[in-house]
Every structure is written in structure tokens, then in C-alpha cells.
C-alpha positions in Angstrom: 25.2 -85.2 -136.0 27.7 -83.9 -138.6 31.1 -83.0 -137.1 32.6 -79.5 -137.4 35.7 -78.8 -139.4 37.7 -78.4 -136.1 36.5 -81.8 -134.9 37.6 -83.3 -138.2 41.0 -81.7 -138.0 41.5 -83.0 -134.4 40.4 -86.4 -135.4 42.7 -86.6 -138.4 45.7 -85.4 -136.2 44.8 -88.2 -133.8 44.8 -90.8 -136.5 48.2 -89.5 -137.7 49.6 -89.9 -134.2 48.2 -93.3 -133.9 49.8 -94.3 -137.2 53.3 -93.2 -136.0 52.8 -95.2 -132.7 51.8 -98.2 -134.7 55.0 -98.3 -136.9 57.2 -100.4 -134.6 54.5 -103.1 -134.4 54.0 -103.0 -138.2 57.7 -103.4 -138.9 58.0 -106.2 -136.3 55.3 -108.1 -138.2 57.1 -107.5 -141.5 60.4 -108.6 -140.0 58.8 -111.8 -138.7 57.2 -112.7 -142.0 60.4 -112.0 -143.8 62.2 -114.4 -141.5 59.6 -117.1 -142.3 59.9 -116.6 -146.0 63.7 -116.9 -145.9 63.5 -120.1 -143.8 61.1 -121.7 -146.4 63.1 -120.5 -149.4 60.2 -120.9 -151.8 57.9 -118.5 -153.7 54.2 -118.2 -153.7 53.9 -119.2 -150.0 51.2 -118.0 -147.6 53.9 -116.1 -145.7 55.0 -114.4 -148.9 51.5 -113.2 -149.5 51.1 -111.9 -146.0 54.5 -110.1 -146.2 53.5 -108.4 -149.4 50.1 -107.4 -147.9 51.8 -105.9 -144.8 54.2 -103.9 -146.9 51.4 -102.9 -149.3 49.4 -101.5 -146.3 52.4 -99.6 -145.1 53.1 -98.2 -148.6 49.5 -97.1 -149.0 48.9 -95.5 -145.6 52.2 -93.8 -144.9 51.6 -90.9 -147.4 48.1 -90.4 -146.2 49.3 -89.8 -142.7 52.1 -87.3 -143.6 55.0 -89.9 -143.9 55.6 -89.5 -147.6 59.2 -90.6 -147.6 58.4 -93.7 -145.6 55.7 -94.5 -148.1 58.2 -94.1 -151.0 60.6 -96.6 -149.3 57.8 -99.0 -148.6 56.7 -99.0 -152.3 60.3 -99.8 -153.3 60.1 -102.8 -151.0 56.8 -103.8 -152.4 58.2 -103.9 -155.9 61.2 -106.0 -154.8 58.7 -108.5 -153.3 57.0 -109.2 -156.6 59.2 -112.2 -157.6 58.0 -113.9 -154.4 54.5 -113.7 -155.7 54.6 -114.3 -159.4 57.6 -116.7 -160.0 57.0 -120.4 -159.3 60.4 -121.3 -158.3 63.1 -121.5 -155.6 64.1 -118.1 -154.3 67.4 -117.2 -155.9 70.1 -115.5 -153.7 70.1 -112.2 -155.6 66.4 -111.8 -155.0 66.9 -112.4 -151.3 69.7 -109.9 -151.2 67.7 -107.2 -152.9 64.7 -107.7 -150.5 67.1 -107.8 -147.6 68.7 -104.5 -148.5 65.4 -102.8 -149.1 63.9 -104.0 -145.8 67.0 -102.8 -144.0 66.4 -99.3 -145.5 62.8 -99.5 -144.4 63.8 -100.6 -140.9 66.3 -97.7 -140.6 63.7 -95.2 -141.7 61.4 -96.3 -138.9 64.1 -95.9 -136.3 65.8 -92.8 -137.6 65.0 -89.1 -137.8 63.5 -89.8 -141.2 60.1 -90.3 -139.6 58.8 -86.9 -138.7 55.5 -85.1 -138.4 55.5 -83.5 -141.8 53.5 -80.3 -142.3 49.9 -81.3 -142.9 47.3 -78.9 -144.3 44.0 -78.6 -142.3 41.2 -80.5 -143.9 39.5 -78.7 -146.8 36.4 -76.8 -146.1 33.2 -77.8 -147.9 30.0 -75.7 -148.0 27.4 -78.0 -146.5 24.7 -75.5 -145.7 24.0 -73.1 -148.6 21.4 -70.4 -147.9 18.9 -69.2 -150.4 18.8 -65.4 -150.1 19.0 -63.8 -153.6 20.4 -60.4 -154.4 18.8 -58.3 -157.3 20.6 -55.3 -158.8 18.1 -53.5 -160.9 17.2 -50.1 -162.2 13.4 -50.7 -162.6 11.7 -50.8 -159.3 8.4 -52.2 -160.7 10.3 -55.0 -162.5 12.4 -55.7 -159.3 9.3 -55.9 -157.0 7.5 -58.1 -159.5 10.5 -60.6 -159.7 10.8 -60.5 -155.9 7.2 -61.5 -155.5 7.4 -64.3 -158.0 10.6 -65.7 -156.6 9.3 -65.5 -153.1 6.5 -68.0 -154.1 9.3 -70.6 -154.7 10.9 -69.8 -151.3 13.6 -67.4 -152.4 13.7 -64.1 -150.4 15.0 -61.3 -152.7 17.0 -58.3 -151.6 16.3 -55.6 -154.2 19.2 -53.0 -154.7 19.3 -50.2 -157.1 23.1 -49.4 -157.0 26.3 -51.3 -156.2 26.7 -49.5 -152.9 23.4 -50.9 -151.6 24.3 -54.3 -153.0 27.7 -54.4 -151.2 26.0 -53.4 -147.9 23.7 -56.4 -148.4 26.6 -58.7 -149.1 28.3 -57.5 -145.9 25.3 -58.0 -143.7 23.9 -61.3 -144.9 24.7 -64.4 -146.9 23.7 -64.2 -150.5 23.3 -67.4 -152.6 23.0 -65.9 -156.1 23.0 -62.5 -157.7 20.7 -61.3 -160.4 21.8 -58.3 -162.4 19.8 -56.2 -164.8 22.6 -55.1 -167.1 20.7 -52.2 -168.7 21.7 -49.3 -166.5 20.2 -46.0 -168.0 22.4 -43.8 -165.9 25.5 -45.5 -167.3 24.5 -46.0 -170.9 22.9 -48.9 -172.7 24.9 -51.6 -170.9 26.9 -52.0 -167.7 29.6 -49.3 -167.5 33.3 -50.3 -167.1 33.2 -48.9 -163.5 30.2 -51.0 -162.7 31.7 -54.1 -164.4 34.8 -53.7 -162.3 32.8 -53.7 -159.1 30.7 -56.7 -160.2 34.0 -58.6 -160.8 35.1 -57.6 -157.3 31.9 -59.2 -156.0 33.0 -62.5 -157.5 35.3 -63.0 -154.4 32.2 -64.1 -152.6 32.1 -67.1 -155.0 28.3 -67.0 -155.8 26.5 -67.6 -159.1 26.0 -64.4 -161.2 22.9 -64.2 -163.5 22.4 -61.5 -166.0 19.1 -60.1 -167.3 18.8 -58.0 -170.5 16.7 -57.0 -173.4 19.7 -57.6 -175.6 20.2 -61.1 -177.2 23.2 -60.6 -179.4 26.6 -62.4 -179.2 28.6 -59.4 -178.1 26.4 -58.8 -175.1 26.3 -62.4 -174.1 30.1 -62.7 -174.4 30.5 -59.5 -172.3 28.3 -61.1 -169.6 30.5 -64.2 -169.6 33.7 -62.1 -169.2 32.1 -60.4 -166.2 31.5 -63.8 -164.6 27.9 -64.5 -165.6 27.0 -68.3 -165.6 23.4 -67.7 -166.7 21.7 -65.1 -169.0 18.0 -64.4 -169.5 16.3 -62.2 -172.0 13.5 -59.8 -171.0 10.6 -60.2 -170.5 11.8 -62.4 -167.6 10.0 -65.6 -166.8 10.6 -66.2 -163.1 9.6 -69.8 -163.3 12.6 -70.5 -165.5 14.8 -68.4 -163.2 13.5 -70.3 -160.2 14.4 -73.6 -161.9 17.9 -72.3 -162.6 18.4 -71.0 -159.1 17.3 -74.4 -157.7 20.3 -76.0 -159.5 22.8 -73.2 -159.0 22.2 -72.8 -155.2 21.8 -76.5 -154.4 18.3 -75.7 -153.3 17.3 -79.2 -154.5 18.5 -80.7 -151.3 19.9 -84.0 -152.3 20.3 -87.0 -150.1 23.9 -87.5 -148.9 26.0 -89.6 -151.2 26.4 -93.1 -149.5 29.9 -94.5 -149.6 31.0 -98.0 -148.4 34.7 -98.3 -147.5 36.1 -101.9 -147.5 39.6 -101.7 -146.0 41.2 -103.9 -143.4 43.7 -101.2 -142.3 41.5 -99.5 -139.6 43.5 -96.3 -139.3 43.5 -95.7 -143.0 39.8 -96.6 -143.4 38.8 -94.2 -140.7 41.0 -91.5 -142.3 39.1 -91.9 -145.6 35.8 -91.9 -143.8 36.4 -88.7 -141.9 37.5 -86.9 -145.0 34.5 -88.0 -146.9 32.1 -87.3 -144.1 33.4 -83.7 -143.9 32.5 -83.4 -147.6 28.9 -84.3 -146.4 28.8 -87.9 -147.5 27.3 -90.8 -145.5 30.1 -93.3 -144.9 30.2 -96.8 -143.5 33.5 -98.6 -142.9 33.7 -102.4 -143.2 36.9 -103.5 -141.6 36.1 -107.2 -141.4 35.3 -108.4 -144.8 34.1 -110.6 -146.6 31.3 -112.2 -144.6 29.4 -108.9 -143.9 29.8 -107.3 -147.4 26.5 -108.3 -148.9 24.5 -107.4 -145.7 26.3 -104.0 -145.6 25.5 -103.3 -149.2 21.8 -104.1 -148.8 21.6 -102.0 -145.7 23.5 -98.9 -146.9 22.6 -99.1 -150.6 25.9 -97.3 -151.5 26.4 -95.0 -154.4 30.0 -96.1 -154.5 32.3 -98.8 -152.9 35.8 -97.9 -152.1 37.8 -101.1 -151.8 41.4 -102.1 -151.0 42.9 -104.5 -153.5 44.8 -106.7 -151.0 43.0 -108.0 -148.0 43.3 -111.1 -145.8 41.3 -114.2 -146.7 39.9 -112.6 -149.8 41.3 -110.3 -152.4 39.5 -107.2 -153.8 39.2 -109.0 -157.1 37.4 -111.9 -155.6 35.1 -109.8 -153.5 34.2 -107.8 -156.6 33.3 -110.9 -158.5 31.0 -112.0 -155.7 29.3 -108.6 -155.5 28.7 -108.6 -159.3 27.1 -112.0 -159.1 24.0 -110.2 -157.6 21.9 -108.5 -160.3 20.9 -105.6 -158.1 24.5 -104.7 -157.5 25.7 -104.8 -161.1 25.7 -101.1 -161.5 27.3 -99.9 -158.1 30.7 -98.2 -158.9 33.6 -100.1 -157.3 36.8 -98.1 -157.0 40.0 -99.8 -156.0 42.6 -98.1 -153.8 46.0 -99.6 -154.0 49.7 -99.0 -154.4 49.7 -101.7 -157.1 51.8 -100.4 -160.0 51.4 -103.4 -162.3 49.1 -102.6 -165.3 48.2 -106.4 -165.5 46.7 -106.3 -162.0 44.8 -103.1 -162.8 43.4 -104.5 -165.9 42.3 -107.6 -164.0 40.5 -105.4 -161.6 38.6 -103.8 -164.4 37.7 -107.1 -166.0 36.0 -108.5 -162.9 33.8 -105.4 -162.6 35.9 -102.7 -161.1 35.2 -99.2 -162.4 38.4 -97.3 -161.5 41.8 -97.6 -159.9 43.1 -94.9 -157.6 46.8 -94.9 -156.6 47.8 -94.7 -153.0 48.7 -92.4 -151.4 46.0 -90.0 -152.6 45.5 -86.5 -151.3 42.4 -85.6 -149.4 41.1 -83.3 -152.1 41.7 -85.8 -154.8 39.9 -88.5 -152.8 36.9 -86.3 -152.3 36.7 -85.2 -155.9 37.2 -88.7 -157.3 34.6 -90.3 -155.0 32.0 -87.5 -155.3 32.3 -87.4 -159.2 31.8 -91.1 -159.6 29.0 -91.3 -157.0 27.3 -88.4 -158.6 27.5 -90.0 -162.1 26.0 -93.2 -160.6 23.1 -91.2 -159.2 22.5 -89.4 -162.4 22.3 -92.7 -164.4 20.1 -94.2 -161.7 17.8 -91.2 -161.8 17.2 -91.7 -165.5 15.3 -94.9 -164.4 13.4 -93.6 -161.5 12.6 -90.0 -162.3 10.4 -88.2 -164.7 12.4 -86.7 -167.5 10.5 -83.4 -167.7 10.2 -82.4 -164.0 12.9 -84.5 -162.3 10.3 -85.7 -159.9 9.8 -89.5 -159.1 8.1 -91.3 -161.9 4.8 -93.2 -161.5 6.2 -96.6 -160.7 8.9 -95.3 -158.3 6.3 -93.2 -156.5 4.0 -96.1 -156.0 6.9 -98.2 -154.6 7.7 -95.4 -152.2 4.0 -95.2 -151.1 3.9 -99.0 -150.5 7.1 -98.8 -148.4 6.0 -95.8 -146.4 2.6 -97.1 -145.7 4.0 -100.4 -144.4 6.3 -98.3 -142.1 3.3 -96.2 -141.0 1.2 -99.3 -140.1 4.1 -101.0 -138.3 4.7 -98.0 -136.0 1.0 -97.0 -135.7 1.7 -93.5 -137.0 -0.1 -91.5 -139.6 0.4 -90.8 -143.4 -1.5 -88.6 -145.8 -1.5 -89.1 -149.6 -2.5 -86.2 -152.0 -3.4 -86.4 -155.7 -3.0 -83.0 -157.4 -4.3 -82.2 -160.9 -3.8 -78.9 -162.9 -7.2 -77.4 -163.7 -8.3 -77.0 -167.3 -4.9 -78.1 -168.5 -6.1 -79.1 -172.0 -7.3 -75.6 -172.5 -3.9 -74.3 -171.6 -2.3 -76.5 -174.1 -4.9 -75.6 -176.8 -4.6 -71.9 -176.3 -0.9 -71.3 -175.4 0.7 -74.4 -176.9 2.2 -77.5 -175.5 5.6 -76.0 -174.7 3.9 -73.5 -172.4 1.9 -76.3 -171.0 5.2 -78.1 -170.1 6.4 -74.9 -168.4 3.2 -74.8 -166.3 3.8 -78.5 -165.3 7.5 -77.6 -164.4 6.5 -74.6 -162.4 4.2 -76.7 -160.2 7.0 -79.4 -159.8 9.5 -76.6 -158.7 7.0 -75.3 -156.3 6.3 -78.7 -154.7 10.1 -79.5 -154.4 10.9 -76.1 -152.9 8.0 -75.7 -150.6 7.5 -79.2 -149.1 9.5 -80.8 -146.4 12.6 -82.9 -147.0 10.7 -85.9 -145.5 7.8 -85.5 -148.0 7.9 -87.5 -151.3 6.7 -85.9 -154.5 6.1 -87.5 -157.8 4.6 -86.9 -161.3 1.8 -89.4 -161.5 1.1 -88.8 -165.2 0.3 -86.0 -167.6 -0.7 -82.9 -165.5 -1.3 -85.0 -162.4 1.0 -85.1 -159.3 1.1 -87.1 -156.1 2.5 -86.1 -152.7 3.2 -88.5 -149.7 3.2 -86.7 -146.3 4.6 -89.0 -143.6 3.8 -88.5 -140.0 1.1 -86.0 -140.9 -2.5 -85.8 -139.7 -5.3 -85.1 -142.2 -6.0 -81.5 -141.0 -2.3 -80.6 -141.3 -2.1 -82.1 -144.7 -5.1 -80.1 -145.9 -3.4 -76.9 -144.6 -0.1 -77.7 -146.4 -1.7 -78.5 -149.8 -4.0 -75.5 -149.5 -0.9 -73.3 -149.0 0.6 -74.7 -152.1 -2.6 -74.2 -154.0 -2.6 -70.5 -153.0 1.0 -70.1 -154.0 0.5 -71.8 -157.4 -2.4 -69.6 -158.5 -0.1 -66.5 -157.9 2.6 -67.7 -160.4 2.5 -65.6 -163.5 3.1 -67.3 -166.9 4.2 -65.3 -169.9 3.0 -65.8 -173.4 3.1 -63.6 -176.5 -0.7 -63.2 -176.3 -0.5 -62.1 -172.7 0.1 -63.3 -169.1 -2.0 -66.0 -167.4 -2.3 -67.9 -164.2 -3.1 -71.6 -163.5 -4.7 -73.4 -160.6 -4.9 -77.0 -159.3 -7.3 -79.2 -157.4 -6.4 -81.8 -154.9 -7.8 -84.8 -153.1 -6.3 -86.0 -149.8 -6.7 -89.2 -147.8 -5.0 -90.7 -144.8 -3.9 -94.3 -143.8 -6.6 -94.2 -141.1 -9.1 -94.4 -144.0 -7.4 -96.9 -146.2 -6.1 -100.5 -145.7 -3.7 -100.8 -148.7 -1.5 -98.9 -151.0 -4.0 -99.2 -153.9 -6.8 -98.2 -151.6 -4.9 -95.0 -150.8 -4.5 -94.2 -154.5 -8.2 -95.0 -155.4 -9.5 -93.0 -152.4 -7.3 -90.0 -153.2 -8.4 -90.1 -156.8 -12.0 -90.1 -155.6 -11.3 -87.1 -153.4 -9.7 -85.3 -156.3 -12.8 -86.0 -158.4 -14.9 -84.4 -155.7 -12.7 -81.3 -155.7 -13.1 -81.0 -159.4 -16.9 -81.1 -159.0 -16.9 -78.5 -156.3 -15.7 -75.9 -158.8 -11.9 -76.7 -159.1 -9.0 -74.8 -157.4 -9.8 -76.4 -154.0 -8.8 -79.3 -151.8 -11.2 -82.0 -150.9 -11.2 -85.1 -148.5 -13.5 -88.0 -148.1 
């Protein structure tokens, strides 16, 4: 279950307290390693590497836990240690003296009043549960009611208001996810009056998308809309199918799977700090604190959208681990982002050359961490979607859908559950293309795609099988329930109004449904569903058939 913000704040404070309590042990380890390095008197030793790693961990984690000044001192020590790592020679006395003085400063900072609980902001709030109520400010009751009915088909309840006072009351009493505004207000003139514009700007405090509707399509009107905060603009007559598509994007109605992040970091406190911050931003996070043996297994299980990796770890460096990961073809494209205090450009370039994608400097603020990880993971998903999704509708493409069907059927058989598979085909689609044109035919296809995405369950899988044909996988669903679900969708679809210069029209679809109880293989499911669809067509179309 996802933790509340209060839980996260308490957890982060606990981690900060644990970090402060760990400081004496961390410095004792650093002091012991330094004694061993001095005794050996040579560079590039195992002890020198371990000393650098221990200081590197302290430099990177101190700032994250509210000890910024301690982190600055530790970074100074880390820089003074570089000659021990990169010079193949006897340690000269001046180097030893510099390191000795820097370590003494670090030691004093641990023991003195310098280590304090600095003010720490509470963790940032992220909106994880957007609602889908839509506000509509209109002057034409007929148009408002028509829009409300059409948007309701896609699952968007619309609150119609005819003045700003009504609208503000709606805002006060319930959560509104987006606001549609008809900017022709007859009582105020041809466009929104200055007074109304001011009140609309005031509503922007609610931080919701503002969409304008107008008969005007000139530059000045569109610019005025932008200055009042509009992020979308539609010309009348309004096509609610297009508006529904935009609302789906603006309100995050297209519920995306949580971004999956793998953290590879041997500093347990720091790793769990990162994890808690990213989880609060609604990401699915796994921490791997004992690399490298479990790395490949963790990647195969989690299928991460991004790997967040420390550059310096025991037994295996981040560069070496990245090289191993990139040996596997399936993992070539996963973004790997290094987190380190490493200031040397040569090291950073080396990280990029072996397959790293970015380099984030420790310490990094919680907000910067969330935005950096989210942006790169989103980019990876976007590029990956180009390979697995249909370009017109955004649904799974033919090949990916069949892979999903094979996987879910195997799971169904393993656990002796039930799965239904439906094939859907838009009726008389060639006639729609011939009479209204192919662009309008594409809009009809997209309207059905949006309906399926918005009305089906999160657990259901939807794909475009080809042309005007769609497929739906309904896990854990009996045949009678599946028929009821698809029939409801059919009823909704025939109510969607499509606009064309020659007039308005509606479209329908036919569907065939089968269940795993009737089929023994994935291909058998497809063939039998196709046969059921053929039956529906011969029963007069606009119906659902089974075998």
C-alpha cells in the first residue's frame, strides 16, 4: 500500500537520525583505513581504494541528510585523496600532510557543534490520485447539455455552470480536474469581459487545465486565451471526441503503470532515502544493496524504466557493472544514471562511454532527484512505446497484444482461473471512409480507442488488431460478465456523435467473445473469437456474439 506523505516525512526524519548516529562509526572506519595507508606508504593499494570509497559515501550522503557543511568538508577530503588513486608512486610527505590536515578537519566536524540538525523541508507533495470531474462554463444550455452527454460517454462527469458564481461554488464543493469555458458571453460582449477574465485568472490558483471553446479562430482571440491561462483551444462546432482525447492527456486519465526504478547503492541509509522520495512521487522502487551478483536477476524481475547507480561500490565499480548490463541485448536501452560526488570530467566521460546515460552530482535535492529520474524514465517509456504501440490510437499494436494474450493465457491456465478474449470490428467502416473521408474514419477509430481505454478496467488489455479491428483481453472474467461489459461499450459507442460538413452521424461495432474454457491455445482463442465476430456480423451487426 502506498505510504501517506506524513508516513514519508516520518520515515525520512528517522533516516536522518540514523545517519547522525552512524557518523562515529563511519569516521572510525575512515581513521583506520588512513592509518593502514600511511603504514604502507604506497599509492593504488586496496586500503587507499577503500578509504576513498568511505569518504565518497560520506560526501554524497551528508548533504542528503541535512548535513551540508559536513558534506562539503568530506568532498574536500575526497579531492585530496586523488593522488593515492591515480599516481603510481611512493606517497610523498606533502600529500600525506594535506590529507592528514583535511581528515583532522573532518574529525573535528564530527565531534563539534558543526553537526546539527539543519532545517529540512517536509517532502514535496505529489498529486497521485487525480479525479475526473469536468467544469463547463457556458452560455448556451443546449450546447452545454449536449457536451455533457457526449463527455459522459467517455466517463467524464460534467458540471454545467452558466455564470462564474455557480462555477466558484462547484470548485468549493468538489474537485474539478479540468475547466471548459465558452468564451462567447453575449451578456458581456462578443468575448470574455475584463471582469470575467480576471475571475478566470483567479481560478488558476486551483492549478487545473483551462480549455477554451469559441467560434473565433483568429490570432488575437487565441493569444487572449493563452494570456488568460488556456492550454487548449477548440473552435465550434465542438467535436467532443477530440476534447475527450485531450482531457485524457491533461487529466492523467490514461492511468499509466508506475515508473519502475532500480537503485543500486551500497549505502543502505542513502539508498532508502532515495527510494522513499521516489515512492512518494508514485514510482515503484526496488533497492539492491548487495551488488553485483543479484543485478541481472533484479533487472529481469523488475524490468526497470531506469537504473540509479552509485559510481563507487565494493568488489565492483559502477562502470564495470554497467559494462556487464550492456552485454545483454535486452538491457541495451535501459537508462543508467550515475549518482556520485565525482568531480573529475574524465571519470564522468568514462561512465558515458561504457553505456551510462547521465551523471547526477551528490548531494542532490529531493525535488531535483524526482524530476531527473521521472523525466528520463518517461523518455524511455515514450521511445519504448513507439515499438509496442499503435501510432494512431496509442493502444498496443498487433504483435504486442498477441504476446500479452499468450502470457495471460498461460497464467490463467496455471492458476485455473478464467479469461475472456473479444474481437471488435467497426461496422460498415469502408462506407464511412468512402462517404466522410479517411481523416474522419481515423477519428472514428480513435473515438473507439478512447472509449475502450477510459471505460475498461485497469487490469484489462486493449489493442488495435489491425485497420478498424480491436481486441480486448479480460482477465479473471467469466463469459457472461464479459458479454455484459462489451455490450455496455457497444451501447456507449453508438451514442457518440461524429461531426462532418455534410452532417452528423453515428457508428456501431460488432464483437465476438470466447473464453479460455473453450480454447486450448492462444491461436485458438484468436481464431474462435474471429469466428464469433463473423457470427455477429451475420446476425445483423451492432451486436455481441459468442460460440
